[in-house]
N, C-alpha and C positions, 0 to 999 in steps of 0.2 A: 709661470704667468698664465693668466686665464684669457682666452681669446674672446673677442666680441666684435661684431661688425660695426664699423663707424657709421654714424648717422650721415646720410648722403648730403654733401655740400656744407656740412658744419665745420667751423674752425676746429683745428686739432691742437690741443694744449697738453703739454707734459707738465704734470704737477709733482713737485718733490715734497712728499709727506702726505700721510693719510691719517694722522693722529688728531687729537682734539683741537690742536692749533690750526688745522687746515679745514675743519668742518664747514665753517662759514663760506669760504671760497668755493669748496667743492659743491655745496648746496647751490650756490649762485650759478656756477658753471652748468650744473645739471638743469636748472630752471631756464637758463638762457640758450639751451640746446647746443652747448659747446661740448664737443667730443673730448674726453679726457683719458689720458693714460696716466695712472697714478702710481708713484713709486713709494714703497715703504718696506722695511725689512720684517715688519710684524704682520703675519697673515691675518691676524684678528683686528687690525687697525680699524677704528670705526668709520673712517672716511671711505673705505673701499666700497661701501654700499652705493656710493654715487659714481663710481668709476665705470667707464666703458671698457677699460682694460686694466687689470691688476698686475703690477710688476713687483714681484717680491725680491727686492734688493735694497741695499743701503742707499740712503739719499746722499751719502758721502763717497760713493763708488763712482768717481768721475769718469773713468774710462768706460764703464758699463753704461752709464747714463748717456754718454756721447754716442755710443753705438746704438742705443735704444732710440735716441732722437733721430738719427739718420734712418734707421730701419722703419720707423713709424711715419716718417715724413711729416713731422709736426710743424705747426705754424708758429709756435712760441713755447717758452718754458718759464715756469714761475716757481718760486719758493716762498709761500706765505707762512708766517708764524714761527719760523725757525731761522737762525742766523747763518750757520756755516754753509748750508746748501745755496744761499744767495750767491756766494762767490762761485760755487760749482755751476749754477745756472748761468751766470754772466759769462764765464769762460767758455762753457759749451756753446752758448748762443753765438759768441763771437766766431768761434771756429767753424760753426755750422752755417754761418751767414744768416742767423735768425735775429729778429728784433729783440731788444731787451731794454728795460727802462734805465738801467745803470750799467756803466762800463765795468770791466773786470778790475780796473784800478780803483774805482769808487767802491766796488764790492769788497775789496780787501780792507779799505779804511772802515767800512761799516761792519766788518766781521772780526777784526783784530783790534782788541782794546788798546794795545800798545801803540799801534800805528794811528789809531783814532785819537788817542791822547796827544800824540805828537802834532797831528794836523790841527786839532783844536787849539793847542798852545800857539802854534804858528799864526793862527787866525785871531788870537786874543779872545777866544770864546771862554767865558768863565767856567771853571771846572774845579773839582777838589784837587788838593795837592796829592801827588802820587809818587811812588817809588817802584822800581823794577828790581826784583830779586832773582838771581840766577846767573849762571855763567861766571861765577866768582864774585859777584856783588854781595855785599853784606846786608843783613836786615837793618832797617832804619831804627833809630831810637825814637819811640813814640811817646807823646805826652798826653794823648787822649785816645778815644775809641777810633779804630780803623777797621776797614773792610778789606779782607784778603780774598782774592779771586784768581781763577785761571783766566789769562787774558784772551784765550781763543776758544772759550766755552760759553754756553748759556744755560739757562734753566737751573741756576744755583749749583751747578757742578763745581765742587772745590771752593765754594763760597763760605766764609766764616766771618762773623762779627767778633772782633777782639777788643775786649775792655780791660783785660789783665795782660800787661806786657810779658808776663811769664809764659803765656800760652801762644805768643806770636810765632815762635819757631815751629810749633806743631801745625798751626794754621798755614804757614808758608809751605810746609811739607805737603799738606793736603792739596793745596792749590797747584803746586808743581807736579804732584802725582796725577792730577786730573788734566793738566794742560798738555796740549800736543807738543809744545815747544820746550817744556820743562821749566818754564819761567813762572813767577808769581807776581801779581800786581797788588801793591799795597796802597790803599787810598784812605785819606782822612774821612771820617764820617761827618758829613754835613748835618748838623743838628737842626732838623726842621722837617716840615711835611714833604711828602713826595707826590709829584704830579706827573701826568703823561700828556704830551701833546700829540694828538693823532692828526697827522698831516698828509697832504697830497700835493705833488708838484707837477706842473705841465709847462714845458718850454722854459724852465727855469723860474717860474712863478710859483711860490709856495703859498699854500692855503692851510691854515689851522682849522680843521673841521670841528673838533671838540677838544677841550682840555678837561681832564678828569683827575680827581683825587685818587691816589693809589693807596688803599688801606692794606697794610701788611701785618703779618704775624710777628710776634716776638720770637726770639730764639727759643728752640733750635730751628725754627723755620724762618729765620731772618731773611727778609727779601722776598718771601713768597706772598703774592697778592691774594688777599682774602676777598677783595671787592674793588671794582672800579666804579666811581660815583661821579655823576654829572648833575648839576654844575659844580665846578671846583670852588671850594671855599678858600683855598690857599692861593690860587693863581692871580697874578696881576698882569698888566700889559707887558711888563718886561719879560715875563715867562715866554710868551709867544715870540717876542723879538729875539730872545736868546735861542729858542729852538730854530727860528728862521736862520739865524747866523750859523748855527751848528750844521744844519742841513746844507746850507750853501758852501760851507767850508769843506765838507766831504764830497761835494760835487753831485749831490742828488738833485738832478734837474728834472727828472720825470719819475712818476710812480709814487707809491706810498712811502711814508716814513713814520717812525715811532720813536719819540724822544722822551726819555725819562730824566727828570730833574728833581733836585732837592732844593728847597728854599730855606736858606740860612739867614743869619743876621746881616750878611753882606749881599743878600739877593739870591737869585736863582743860580744854581751850579749844574752843569750838564753831567749826568751820570753815564748815559749811554745813548747812542743814536743807532737805529736800525733802518736799513733800506728795504723795508718790507711791511706787510700788514702785521699788526700786533697779534700775539698768539692767544689772547684772552678775550676773544669775541669783541674786540674794540670796534671793528667795522660794523658789526650788527648794532652795537650801542649807538654809534654815530648815525646810522641810518634811522634808528628809532627817534633820535633827537632832531635830525635835520632833514631826513628823507633822502640824503645822499647815499647812493649805492656804492660804497667804497670797494666792496668786493668786485662789482662790475667794472669800476674804473681800473682796478688793478688788473683784471683780465684783459681789458682793452689795451692797457699799456704794455702788457706782456705780448700782445699780438701786434704791437707796433702802431697803436692808435691812441696815444695818450691824450686826454682831454681834461680840462679843469673842472673841478666840482662846482656846482651851482645850486643855490637854494634861496628861498625867499625869507625864511625865518625858522625859528625853532617850533617844533610840533608839540612838545610836552614841557612840563615844568621841572621834571627830574627823571633821571634814568640810572639804573644800577645793574651791573653785572656782578652777581654774588656767586662765588665758587662753592662747590659742595665738597665735603670731606666725609669719607666713609670710615667706620671703625676698622681697625686692623683685623685682617683675617681673609679667608677665602669667600668671595662674594657668592651668595646663594640666590638672592633675589633682590629686586628693587620695587618699592611701592612709591608711586608719584601721583599727585592729583591731576585730573584731566583738564580742569579749567579753574583759574582764579582771576579775580579782577586785577587788571593792570599787568598781568604776567604774560609777556610776549612769547617766551620759550623756556622750557626746562630741558636742558641737554644732559643726557646720561652717557658717559664715555665708555663704560666697561660692561662686558657681558658676564654672566655667571661663570665662575671658575677663575676669574682674575684674582690675584693675590694683592691685597692692599697692605701697605705698611703705614706707620704713623706719618703725618704730614711733615716732609722735610724740604721738598722742592715742588715746583709747579707740576711736574709729571705725576705727582702723587694725588692730584685732585681727582675727584670722582665725577664731577659734572659741573653745570653752571645754570643759574637762573638769570634771565633778563627780565627786569620789571621796570615799568614807567609809572609816573604819577603826576599830579598837579603841582607837586613840589619835590624838592630833594628828599625831604623827610618822609613824604608819603611813598616815594619810590623805594627808599630804604626799608620802610616798614613792610611793604608788600614783598620785597625780595626776601627779607628775613622770615616772614610768615610762610612763604612758599618753601624756603629751604628747610624750615622746621617740619614741614609735612612730607618731605621726601625721606623714605625709610630704606636704608641699606642694611640688608640682613647678611651678616657674615658669620662664618664658622671659624673655630680656632685653626690656624694654619701651622702651629708648631713653630719650627724654625722658618721664619718668613724670608722668602727670596723675592726681592723687588723686581718687577718686570718693567721695562721701559719701552717707549715707542721705537 
């Protein structure tokens, strides 16, 4: 750990994660003069540059995080952008007597896909048909494409799109191998566009701040977002109402939520709900569209002061977060333009020396562009133009070893 004197009189916040998914919140906390102790097992994590205290340990090491929260006398704890530490934060906060937007019980529902599926089913929230494999259960007979995933992981770990029934056993084995509980979740693939509802709740009142289209890659990077685009061309009113019902069913009464849905022939189906800020700069896109500081609202909620988002109207005609991909190899340098019309930010995640592999999951992304425009089409064009002008120079890495946050 690296020592740093806290800013006198500032709120003290423990942040779980210093990777790309946490950058927006860490930047916001720094700008708001919130003192942060930041936890990540990667000493080179990009978010550490905003930390007042760097804590080199796993965000899943619950006993160590509990000791850290007590030793530093923090006022709150937050896990933006990643799922499993949400439950860690909720449990540590309860035992330490700290405020937290969601209860440990709700956090379990938000981080375990099996428990979440059960609760959504009980509440009659529409979702894909699913089967659990493991503990003696047999694999289902499938008549169409299915998605196989580890029920207690995120970031595409153990995720496979299966279109050939003959490959189902292999996909189930991969999911079970990645899962903490040795189980696999098999879900029917809803044939239709994918959307994300970026929401925030205060006192049990849910607000959908923005709804975006989630543009994804084809296999082998199935499920990896290439861009988030606003306004959505796919969403209708029932998308927001479905997300609202899902958030309520899980008991997310305060704080941010991130609901992914697919829209099929029978309407929207909930794929996943997270009780956290999205990990793909969704808060920053929402702020560009509405002026609502979702990062700031999440910080306030973590410190025990949840408040509802308010805005008068949209500020732009279109907004896009476009993710950057580097060629496989050892990163030697990056070239990026200083200023482009409509480009609010170009974020570069990795320093020279990082080893990139071909895009397989979200952690393989190299950066992101946030662009706005007078229309959706103009924002997309600006984001694509900016992405084309970022140059990642890599050298042959031989046998590539992937590094994770």
